[in-house]
C-alpha beads as a LAMMPS data file, in Angstrom:
LAMMPS data file: protein, C-alpha beads

195 atoms
194 bonds

1 atom types
1 bond types

-500.0 500.0 xlo xhi
-500.0 500.0 ylo yhi
-500.0 500.0 zlo zhi

Masses

1 110.0

Atoms # bond

1 1 1 -409.061 -458.788 -191.054
2 1 1 -412.279 -459.150 -193.127
3 1 1 -413.923 -456.533 -190.870
4 1 1 -411.268 -453.883 -191.635
5 1 1 -411.729 -451.434 -194.489
6 1 1 -408.896 -450.546 -196.879
7 1 1 -407.662 -447.573 -194.807
8 1 1 -407.628 -449.618 -191.583
9 1 1 -405.696 -452.422 -193.303
10 1 1 -403.180 -449.871 -194.545
11 1 1 -402.722 -448.447 -191.030
12 1 1 -402.240 -451.982 -189.712
13 1 1 -399.666 -453.050 -192.306
14 1 1 -397.809 -449.758 -192.809
15 1 1 -397.911 -448.243 -189.322
16 1 1 -398.723 -450.723 -186.553
17 1 1 -396.703 -453.741 -187.729
18 1 1 -393.487 -451.755 -188.451
19 1 1 -393.952 -449.907 -185.137
20 1 1 -394.291 -453.220 -183.300
21 1 1 -390.948 -454.366 -184.713
22 1 1 -389.220 -451.127 -183.691
23 1 1 -390.771 -451.178 -180.235
24 1 1 -389.532 -454.760 -179.792
25 1 1 -385.997 -453.564 -180.617
26 1 1 -386.300 -450.793 -178.013
27 1 1 -387.567 -453.243 -175.385
28 1 1 -384.695 -455.653 -176.046
29 1 1 -382.065 -452.903 -176.056
30 1 1 -383.268 -451.386 -172.771
31 1 1 -382.561 -447.900 -171.447
32 1 1 -379.072 -447.152 -170.182
33 1 1 -379.003 -445.548 -166.720
34 1 1 -376.406 -444.289 -164.287
35 1 1 -377.048 -445.553 -160.721
36 1 1 -374.947 -442.722 -159.265
37 1 1 -377.343 -440.235 -160.846
38 1 1 -380.269 -442.093 -159.286
39 1 1 -378.611 -441.669 -155.866
40 1 1 -377.992 -437.976 -156.620
41 1 1 -381.687 -437.517 -157.456
42 1 1 -382.663 -439.185 -154.155
43 1 1 -380.360 -436.797 -152.274
44 1 1 -381.651 -433.798 -154.244
45 1 1 -385.268 -434.684 -153.456
46 1 1 -384.471 -435.317 -149.782
47 1 1 -382.830 -431.880 -149.627
48 1 1 -385.844 -430.245 -151.273
49 1 1 -388.164 -431.951 -148.764
50 1 1 -385.980 -430.770 -145.860
51 1 1 -385.947 -427.213 -147.266
52 1 1 -389.736 -427.116 -146.961
53 1 1 -389.200 -426.835 -143.172
54 1 1 -392.567 -428.445 -142.419
55 1 1 -391.784 -428.561 -138.690
56 1 1 -391.514 -424.763 -138.613
57 1 1 -394.823 -424.075 -140.393
58 1 1 -397.194 -422.297 -137.953
59 1 1 -400.295 -424.176 -139.160
60 1 1 -398.554 -427.528 -138.867
61 1 1 -397.423 -426.576 -135.353
62 1 1 -401.023 -425.607 -134.569
63 1 1 -402.413 -428.979 -135.710
64 1 1 -399.711 -430.804 -133.732
65 1 1 -400.683 -428.889 -130.582
66 1 1 -404.379 -429.679 -131.066
67 1 1 -403.725 -433.379 -131.779
68 1 1 -401.034 -433.736 -129.121
69 1 1 -398.805 -435.621 -131.543
70 1 1 -396.558 -435.115 -134.570
71 1 1 -398.318 -434.168 -137.818
72 1 1 -398.095 -436.923 -140.439
73 1 1 -398.202 -435.280 -143.866
74 1 1 -398.804 -438.686 -145.473
75 1 1 -402.030 -439.099 -143.492
76 1 1 -404.997 -438.062 -145.654
77 1 1 -407.293 -437.414 -142.641
78 1 1 -404.670 -435.168 -141.033
79 1 1 -404.080 -433.300 -144.318
80 1 1 -407.838 -432.756 -144.623
81 1 1 -408.024 -431.256 -141.127
82 1 1 -405.108 -428.965 -141.930
83 1 1 -406.352 -427.869 -145.373
84 1 1 -410.092 -427.582 -144.807
85 1 1 -410.412 -426.864 -141.081
86 1 1 -407.297 -424.867 -140.175
87 1 1 -406.504 -423.209 -143.513
88 1 1 -410.202 -422.800 -144.337
89 1 1 -410.147 -423.933 -147.957
90 1 1 -413.435 -424.833 -149.610
91 1 1 -413.395 -428.300 -151.232
92 1 1 -413.424 -428.083 -155.031
93 1 1 -414.052 -431.786 -155.582
94 1 1 -415.120 -434.762 -153.533
95 1 1 -414.124 -438.414 -153.607
96 1 1 -416.586 -441.204 -154.445
97 1 1 -417.357 -441.452 -150.724
98 1 1 -418.200 -437.729 -150.582
99 1 1 -415.071 -436.642 -148.681
100 1 1 -413.123 -433.557 -149.853
101 1 1 -410.449 -434.468 -152.398
102 1 1 -406.772 -433.838 -151.615
103 1 1 -405.449 -434.895 -155.024
104 1 1 -402.509 -432.774 -156.180
105 1 1 -404.353 -431.374 -159.218
106 1 1 -407.268 -430.282 -156.986
107 1 1 -404.936 -428.715 -154.413
108 1 1 -403.155 -426.782 -157.186
109 1 1 -406.479 -425.294 -158.309
110 1 1 -407.231 -424.335 -154.714
111 1 1 -403.796 -422.723 -154.412
112 1 1 -404.472 -420.616 -157.539
113 1 1 -407.705 -419.346 -155.991
114 1 1 -406.062 -418.482 -152.657
115 1 1 -402.358 -418.844 -151.973
116 1 1 -400.974 -419.991 -148.624
117 1 1 -397.404 -421.100 -147.995
118 1 1 -398.637 -424.146 -146.083
119 1 1 -400.701 -425.507 -148.990
120 1 1 -397.822 -424.825 -151.371
121 1 1 -395.530 -426.857 -149.078
122 1 1 -398.022 -429.744 -148.974
123 1 1 -398.224 -429.808 -152.781
124 1 1 -394.431 -429.644 -153.135
125 1 1 -393.962 -432.415 -150.582
126 1 1 -396.426 -434.650 -152.462
127 1 1 -394.629 -434.041 -155.775
128 1 1 -391.162 -434.702 -154.333
129 1 1 -392.272 -437.788 -152.421
130 1 1 -394.182 -439.045 -155.476
131 1 1 -391.070 -438.689 -157.664
132 1 1 -389.093 -440.720 -155.109
133 1 1 -391.693 -443.466 -154.671
134 1 1 -393.067 -443.804 -158.192
135 1 1 -389.915 -443.303 -160.209
136 1 1 -386.594 -443.340 -158.347
137 1 1 -387.408 -446.317 -156.110
138 1 1 -388.764 -448.195 -159.137
139 1 1 -385.558 -447.404 -161.045
140 1 1 -383.433 -448.690 -158.151
141 1 1 -385.368 -451.959 -158.088
142 1 1 -385.172 -452.567 -161.850
143 1 1 -381.527 -451.842 -162.725
144 1 1 -379.835 -454.800 -164.417
145 1 1 -376.096 -454.925 -165.150
146 1 1 -375.118 -456.205 -168.595
147 1 1 -371.506 -455.992 -169.839
148 1 1 -370.586 -453.488 -167.116
149 1 1 -373.443 -451.138 -168.086
150 1 1 -376.654 -450.533 -166.195
151 1 1 -379.980 -450.973 -167.958
152 1 1 -383.669 -450.747 -167.248
153 1 1 -385.993 -452.811 -169.412
154 1 1 -389.648 -451.947 -169.849
155 1 1 -392.567 -453.345 -171.845
156 1 1 -394.341 -451.177 -174.389
157 1 1 -397.939 -451.786 -175.375
158 1 1 -399.335 -450.455 -178.642
159 1 1 -402.959 -451.526 -178.394
160 1 1 -403.608 -451.442 -174.675
161 1 1 -405.224 -448.005 -174.304
162 1 1 -408.577 -446.740 -175.508
163 1 1 -406.937 -443.665 -177.049
164 1 1 -404.347 -445.729 -178.925
165 1 1 -401.309 -444.124 -177.301
166 1 1 -398.224 -446.117 -176.434
167 1 1 -398.159 -447.518 -172.887
168 1 1 -395.114 -448.516 -170.844
169 1 1 -395.041 -450.714 -167.744
170 1 1 -392.859 -452.899 -165.519
171 1 1 -391.514 -450.229 -164.943
172 1 1 -393.463 -447.317 -166.379
173 1 1 -390.951 -445.081 -168.178
174 1 1 -393.535 -442.553 -169.349
175 1 1 -394.535 -439.325 -167.594
176 1 1 -391.242 -439.221 -165.698
177 1 1 -390.838 -435.817 -163.976
178 1 1 -388.210 -434.154 -166.149
179 1 1 -386.890 -431.832 -163.458
180 1 1 -385.635 -434.700 -161.314
181 1 1 -385.595 -438.023 -163.014
182 1 1 -384.837 -437.711 -166.720
183 1 1 -381.196 -436.958 -166.005
184 1 1 -380.644 -440.550 -164.841
185 1 1 -380.814 -441.873 -168.410
186 1 1 -377.615 -441.776 -170.462
187 1 1 -376.509 -442.818 -173.929
188 1 1 -375.135 -446.331 -174.171
189 1 1 -372.483 -444.875 -176.502
190 1 1 -371.008 -442.534 -173.891
191 1 1 -369.920 -439.104 -175.122
192 1 1 -370.332 -440.231 -178.746
193 1 1 -374.044 -440.936 -178.394
194 1 1 -377.278 -439.048 -177.914
195 1 1 -380.258 -439.880 -175.795

Bonds

1 1 1 2
2 1 2 3
3 1 3 4
4 1 4 5
5 1 5 6
6 1 6 7
7 1 7 8
8 1 8 9
9 1 9 10
10 1 10 11
11 1 11 12
12 1 12 13
13 1 13 14
14 1 14 15
15 1 15 16
16 1 16 17
17 1 17 18
18 1 18 19
19 1 19 20
20 1 20 21
21 1 21 22
22 1 22 23
23 1 23 24
24 1 24 25
25 1 25 26
26 1 26 27
27 1 27 28
28 1 28 29
29 1 29 30
30 1 30 31
31 1 31 32
32 1 32 33
33 1 33 34
34 1 34 35
35 1 35 36
36 1 36 37
37 1 37 38
38 1 38 39
39 1 39 40
40 1 40 41
41 1 41 42
42 1 42 43
43 1 43 44
44 1 44 45
45 1 45 46
46 1 46 47
47 1 47 48
48 1 48 49
49 1 49 50
50 1 50 51
51 1 51 52
52 1 52 53
53 1 53 54
54 1 54 55
55 1 55 56
56 1 56 57
57 1 57 58
58 1 58 59
59 1 59 60
60 1 60 61
61 1 61 62
62 1 62 63
63 1 63 64
64 1 64 65
65 1 65 66
66 1 66 67
67 1 67 68
68 1 68 69
69 1 69 70
70 1 70 71
71 1 71 72
72 1 72 73
73 1 73 74
74 1 74 75
75 1 75 76
76 1 76 77
77 1 77 78
78 1 78 79
79 1 79 80
80 1 80 81
81 1 81 82
82 1 82 83
83 1 83 84
84 1 84 85
85 1 85 86
86 1 86 87
87 1 87 88
88 1 88 89
89 1 89 90
90 1 90 91
91 1 91 92
92 1 92 93
93 1 93 94
94 1 94 95
95 1 95 96
96 1 96 97
97 1 97 98
98 1 98 99
99 1 99 100
100 1 100 101
101 1 101 102
102 1 102 103
103 1 103 104
104 1 104 105
105 1 105 106
106 1 106 107
107 1 107 108
108 1 108 109
109 1 109 110
110 1 110 111
111 1 111 112
112 1 112 113
113 1 113 114
114 1 114 115
115 1 115 116
116 1 116 117
117 1 117 118
118 1 118 119
119 1 119 120
120 1 120 121
121 1 121 122
122 1 122 123
123 1 123 124
124 1 124 125
125 1 125 126
126 1 126 127
127 1 127 128
128 1 128 129
129 1 129 130
130 1 130 131
131 1 131 132
132 1 132 133
133 1 133 134
134 1 134 135
135 1 135 136
136 1 136 137
137 1 137 138
138 1 138 139
139 1 139 140
140 1 140 141
141 1 141 142
142 1 142 143
143 1 143 144
144 1 144 145
145 1 145 146
146 1 146 147
147 1 147 148
148 1 148 149
149 1 149 150
150 1 150 151
151 1 151 152
152 1 152 153
153 1 153 154
154 1 154 155
155 1 155 156
156 1 156 157
157 1 157 158
158 1 158 159
159 1 159 160
160 1 160 161
161 1 161 162
162 1 162 163
163 1 163 164
164 1 164 165
165 1 165 166
166 1 166 167
167 1 167 168
168 1 168 169
169 1 169 170
170 1 170 171
171 1 171 172
172 1 172 173
173 1 173 174
174 1 174 175
175 1 175 176
176 1 176 177
177 1 177 178
178 1 178 179
179 1 179 180
180 1 180 181
181 1 181 182
182 1 182 183
183 1 183 184
184 1 184 185
185 1 185 186
186 1 186 187
187 1 187 188
188 1 188 189
189 1 189 190
190 1 190 191
191 1 191 192
192 1 192 193
193 1 193 194
194 1 194 195
C-alpha cells in the first residue's frame, strides 16, 4: 500500500475491490446450462466432421496408399507429410525444434496464400475437434445439479495475467466458440430472464 500512488490506490479501492466482490457473486451463482443442448452440440460437431468426407479426399487417399495404412488426422507427423510433402505448402513458421508448424493460425495463413480443399478440411477438423475436446467435454464433466437445475461453476482471477484481463479456469469459460458452444448456456430465470 505505501508503494502505491494516489491514482493506483483509487483504482484498487474503487475498481478492483468492488469487482472482486461482484466476481465472487458470479462464481457462487454459477452458469446455468442445458445438458440436452450440450448433447446437441456434440451431435452437430460430429455431423460437421462427417460432412468433411476425409476418407474421400484424393490427397488423403494418396497418403494412405503410400503408408499402407489409414491416415490419422490427429497425428502431427502424418499431417506434416500431407501438408508439406503431398500438398507442397511452404512452412511459414517452425516449432522450437525447427519442425514446420501445423498450428491452426499458421495453417489459416497458408490457406489464404494458396487454397486447397484438403487443407481447408484439416483446419475445419481441428476446429471442430478442438471445440469438442476443449469445451463440450469439459462442460459434460463439470455439470452440477442444484435444485433441479444444471450449473457449471468456474473460478475467475483478476490479478493473474500480465495484461490485467480477467481469467477463468476450472473450467475455462472464456473464448468459447460462439458458433457451437455458447448456445448451451441459459438463463436461470427461464423465459423471464436474459443471459
